[in-house]
N, CA, C and O of each residue as an XYZ file, in Angstrom:
212
protein
N      14.312     -4.100    -13.298
C      13.146     -3.249    -13.308
C      12.457     -3.414    -14.661
O      13.109     -3.498    -15.702
N      11.134     -3.456    -14.624
C      10.388     -3.603    -15.864
C      10.410     -2.296    -16.647
O      10.700     -1.244    -16.075
N      10.109     -2.341    -17.945
C      10.095     -1.119    -18.749
C       9.065     -0.101    -18.253
O       9.257      1.103    -18.423
N       7.988     -0.569    -17.647
C       6.957      0.312    -17.114
C       6.945      0.203    -15.592
O       6.036     -0.394    -15.015
N       7.936      0.769    -14.958
C       8.029      0.709    -13.499
C       7.016      1.677    -12.903
O       7.156      2.895    -13.020
N       5.994      1.116    -12.262
C       4.922      1.926    -11.688
C       4.977      1.829    -10.172
O       5.031      0.739     -9.602
N       4.962      2.991     -9.534
C       4.875      3.051     -8.081
C       3.493      3.577     -7.721
O       3.066      4.618     -8.220
N       2.804      2.855     -6.856
C       1.485      3.259     -6.395
C       1.628      3.893     -5.019
O       2.203      3.285     -4.116
N       1.118      5.094     -4.849
C       1.152      5.789     -3.566
C      -0.276      5.802     -3.025
O      -1.201      6.274     -3.686
N      -0.437      5.275     -1.808
C      -1.753      5.197     -1.186
C      -1.741      6.029      0.084
O      -1.023      5.705      1.030
N      -2.525      7.094      0.118
C      -2.647      7.861      1.355
C      -3.719      7.226      2.239
O      -4.685      6.649      1.737
N      -3.544      7.334      3.548
C      -4.551      6.793      4.450
C      -4.530      7.483      5.801
O      -3.488      7.932      6.279
N      -5.698      7.553      6.398
C      -5.814      8.119      7.741
C      -6.881      7.353      8.488
O      -8.015      7.232      8.024
N      -6.513      6.834      9.653
C      -7.436      6.079     10.507
C      -8.130      4.963      9.739
O      -9.354      4.838      9.763
N      -7.329      4.161      9.061
C      -7.873      3.067      8.250
C      -7.331      1.706      8.688
O      -7.146      0.807      7.868
N      -7.083      1.569      9.983
C      -6.515      0.320     10.505
C      -7.379     -0.890     10.157
O      -6.853     -1.984      9.957
N      -8.684     -0.709     10.084
C      -9.573     -1.845      9.802
C      -9.496     -2.308      8.350
O      -9.843     -3.453      8.060
N      -9.055     -1.461      7.439
C      -9.093     -1.816      6.017
C      -7.740     -1.814      5.316
O      -7.626     -2.328      4.204
N      -6.719     -1.251      5.939
C      -5.439     -1.095      5.237
C      -4.778     -2.438      4.922
O      -4.152     -2.582      3.872
N      -4.905     -3.407      5.802
C      -4.280     -4.720      5.537
C      -4.870     -5.344      4.267
O      -4.132     -5.796      3.392
N      -6.190     -5.365      4.173
C      -6.833     -5.940      2.995
C      -6.449     -5.175      1.736
O      -6.214     -5.773      0.687
N      -6.388     -3.866      1.843
C      -5.999     -3.041      0.703
C      -4.598     -3.401      0.215
O      -4.395     -3.649     -0.973
N      -3.639     -3.430      1.129
C      -2.256     -3.707      0.736
C      -2.074     -5.140      0.266
O      -1.354     -5.387     -0.701
N      -2.718     -6.088      0.937
C      -2.595     -7.492      0.526
C      -3.180     -7.737     -0.855
O      -2.712     -8.611     -1.584
N      -4.203     -6.968     -1.215
C      -4.806     -7.146     -2.538
C      -3.845     -6.740     -3.659
O      -4.042     -7.118     -4.814
N      -2.820     -5.982     -3.323
C      -1.853     -5.528     -4.321
C      -0.693     -6.502     -4.524
O       0.055     -6.376     -5.494
N      -0.538     -7.462     -3.631
C       0.594     -8.393     -3.725
C       0.687     -9.100     -5.075
O       1.786     -9.190     -5.622
N      -0.407     -9.604     -5.638
C      -0.274    -10.253     -6.953
C       0.261     -9.315     -8.031
O       1.011     -9.741     -8.910
N      -0.118     -8.050     -7.966
C       0.379     -7.093     -8.959
C       1.879     -6.864     -8.811
O       2.592     -6.721     -9.804
N       2.351     -6.831     -7.576
C       3.782     -6.671     -7.326
C       4.526     -7.935     -7.757
O       5.557     -7.859     -8.424
N       3.993     -9.096     -7.371
C       4.648    -10.370     -7.701
C       4.735    -10.616     -9.201
O       5.691    -11.235     -9.668
N       3.758    -10.145     -9.960
C       3.756    -10.342    -11.413
C       4.418     -9.193    -12.162
O       4.390     -9.153    -13.392
N       5.007     -8.268    -11.433
C       5.744     -7.187    -12.069
C       4.889     -6.072    -12.646
O       5.391     -5.220    -13.379
N       3.600     -6.071    -12.321
C       2.732     -5.014    -12.828
C       2.858     -3.734    -12.006
O       2.570     -2.639    -12.491
N       3.282     -3.884    -10.784
C       3.588     -2.745     -9.908
C       5.021     -2.905     -9.447
O       5.420     -3.985     -9.013
N       5.789     -1.848     -9.538
C       7.172     -1.896     -9.100
C       7.277     -1.700     -7.600
O       8.095     -2.334     -6.934
N       6.442     -0.816     -7.073
C       6.547     -0.471     -5.664
C       5.205      0.058     -5.174
O       4.424      0.621     -5.942
N       4.949     -0.133     -3.873
C       3.759      0.415     -3.224
C       4.229      1.224     -2.028
O       4.990      0.732     -1.195
N       3.775      2.464     -1.947
C       4.125      3.352     -0.830
C       2.834      3.728     -0.124
O       1.921      4.286     -0.733
N       2.764      3.419      1.169
C       1.607      3.815      1.966
C       2.015      5.026      2.802
O       3.027      4.997      3.501
N       1.217      6.087      2.721
C       1.501      7.324      3.455
C       0.450      7.483      4.543
O      -0.730      7.679      4.251
N       0.877      7.398      5.791
C      -0.030      7.562      6.925
C      -0.165      9.049      7.242
O       0.823      9.719      7.540
N      -1.385      9.556      7.176
C      -1.654     10.974      7.387
C      -2.086     11.230      8.835
O      -3.241     11.568      9.091
N      -1.157     11.069      9.770
C      -1.384     11.370     11.191
C      -2.542     10.600     11.793
O      -3.372     11.164     12.507
N      -2.596      9.307     11.503
C      -3.661      8.478     12.064
C      -3.586      8.441     13.579
O      -2.508      8.504     14.170
N      -4.748      8.338     14.191
C      -4.811      8.223     15.649
C      -5.199      6.809     16.074
O      -5.395      6.546     17.260
N      -5.307      5.906     15.111
C      -5.568      4.510     15.424
C      -4.300      3.708     15.117
O      -3.207      4.274     15.096
N      -4.428      2.422     14.883
C      -3.267      1.545     14.669
C      -2.870      1.410     13.203
O      -2.222      0.431     12.834
N      -3.238      2.351     12.378
C      -2.961      2.265     10.941
C      -1.481      2.030     10.658
O      -1.145      1.133      9.885
N      -0.605      2.796     11.249
C       0.835      2.668     10.974
C       1.345      1.282     11.359
O       2.142      0.693     10.629
N       0.904      0.766     12.477
C       1.359     -0.559     12.912
C       0.866     -1.654     11.969
O       1.605     -2.587     11.657
N      -0.367     -1.541     11.524
C      -0.920     -2.538     10.618
C      -0.218     -2.487      9.278
O       0.112     -3.525      8.706
N       0.011     -1.287      8.775
C       0.666     -1.151      7.474
C       2.097     -1.642      7.541
O       2.810     -1.606      6.539
């Protein structure tokens, strides 16, 4: 674990169209150790948000 272990929490609701791009944009930060973890919180979406995430 890096000295500055940062976890990013992203809340979302009915964002199936944009959540993939959002999460994929964070991959370089995770791969380079700038982010320790990413947590996506689905707030009772009625679309396919949970499946996409």
